[in-house]
N, C-alpha and C positions, 0 to 999 in steps of 0.2 A: 605424692599425695595428693586429694581433692580434697580443698574444702567440706568439713563436715554440714557449713550451710550451701553448697548448691548439691547437695544430690538431697537431700532436705526438699529445694526447691523446684528439685528434677517427683518427688515422691508430692509432694505438692499441686504439683500442676497435674499429675494425671487423676487422683485426688478429685481436684477441682472439679474436673472433668466427666468423670467419672459419676459422681453425685448433680454433676449437672445433667448429667444425660439417666439418670436413673440404674447405675450398671452395676452398683459401686458390689454388691457381691458378686457380681460374676468377672468381675475385672481383677478383683482379690485372685480368687479362680485363679483365673488365666495366668496373673504374671506369679502367679505359685506355684501353675503348673509348667511355663518356663525356667522356672526355680530348680523342679524339678528334673525337668531338659539338661541343668546346666552342671547338676553332680553328676547325671548319670551318663552323659559325652560333655567330658568336657573340653574335647581335642573340639569343641564347635569353639566355646568361648575364648579360647586359645588364641581360633581363625578368627573370630571379631577382633582379640586387641591383636591381632601380628598384625605389623609393619608390612610385612614381605606379601601379606594376603591382599591381591586386587578388590576393590573399593568395587565394583562390581561385581566378583566370585560372592565376598564378603553380602551383598544384595540375594544373586541368588540359592546360596545358602541357610539366608534370614526365609526368602521366600517360600522353602521347600519349606522348613521347620513349621511355618507360618500353616502348611495345606496338612504337612501332616498331626500337629498339635494345634487345631483349629480352638483363637480365642478372641474376645468383644472386638470389633475394630477398633477402638480405643486404646485397648493392649496392644492389638498387631498398627497400629500408627505409633504410637509409647515406644512399640520397641524401635522398630523403623528409626525415629529420633535420636536414641541412645546411640545407632547403632554410628546415623549421620555424623553425634559430635564428639563420636568416638566414648562413648562412656560404656559398653555392655562390662567389662571389667568390673566396673562399680553394684552390677544387678543385686547379688544379693545383700550389699549396704539400701540397695533404693527401694528394693524389697522388705527389710525388713523394717526402712522404715515409713512403709507408703500403709503398710496394715497394721501401724501403729497408727498412723492417721484415719484410717478407717477408723478402726476400735473404738476411736475418739471419739468420732459425731456420732457414731452406731452409738454411745454410748458403753461398749463391751471394755474388761477389764484383763489379759492376758491374765494368769495364774500360772505356774510348776509348782506339782504334787510328788514330792520323790516320796514313794514308800520302799520297804525293805522289797516288798514283793507284790507282784502287779495285779491291780485293782480291775474285775472289773466294770463293765457299762454301770449298771445300775449305784454300785460304792460312784464310781467316780461322775452321776447324776447329782448325785445326795451330798459328795463333796464342795459340787460346784452350785448346789444350794443354798448350803451354809451363809460358804464366800461369798455372795450374790446378796442374801439377808446380811452379813454384814457390810459391807460393800454400798449396798444399796446401788448394784449396776451384775450389769451381765458377766458370765466370770465364765470368758471361755479359759480351757485346763491346760497343758500340756503335762501328761503323763509321763514318767522315769521313776525305774527301778538301781536298786543301790545299797546291796544284802549288808552292806557297814551300817545302815542305821539301827539291824537286828528286828524291830517290829517301831508304830508310828509313823508319822510322816514329817518332812517339814513341804510347808507349801513361801513362792515365795510369791508376794505383788508387788510387782513392782519392785522397790529399795527396800522393800517390809518383807523381814524373814518369820517366823512363824515356826519355829521347830520345836516339834513337840515328839522328838524322835527321841527313844529307848537308849539309844546311842547315848544323847547328850544327858539324857535325865540321870542315869549310869557317871556319867564324866562328872554330875555336878555331887552324887552323890559321895565320890568319889575325893574331891575337892574342901567338902563338907569333914570329910574323915579325915583326909591327910593334917588341917585347921586344927584339931585337936591334943 
């Protein structure tokens, strides 16, 4: 297992170059694109990780993927560096660290909102605005559903959880009734 500090160095290096060249948003889009490529085609990432696949074949595969899914040159170079140093298997971890660094530098906080039923774009926009007022930062929402909540919502911002779900409220009432 590679230390988290080493993965963080890769993410920080990419962030520094992306901000220096003023392409941070495009670089973020590019690394996310390749994250999706690796999810959709895990055999590609397996080929990059396999010692049985010659280095030249790995380079050709990466070049083919870059031709099919063009990204900013800084991201293409970054992918080549990861391949050269046999770090492709850690791509998802590096991607997560890079996203976090970009968000921090841009004053964006990531929030996860879980509701019992899907929310439309207008509702998500209102929630993001309210959370932005509360945090003093721009909020990027990741929405999910969980029917077990019954109603209300649970919001995670960093390590803070705001639980306004009906399930939790009912559980609190049940506990109070049991105490009597």
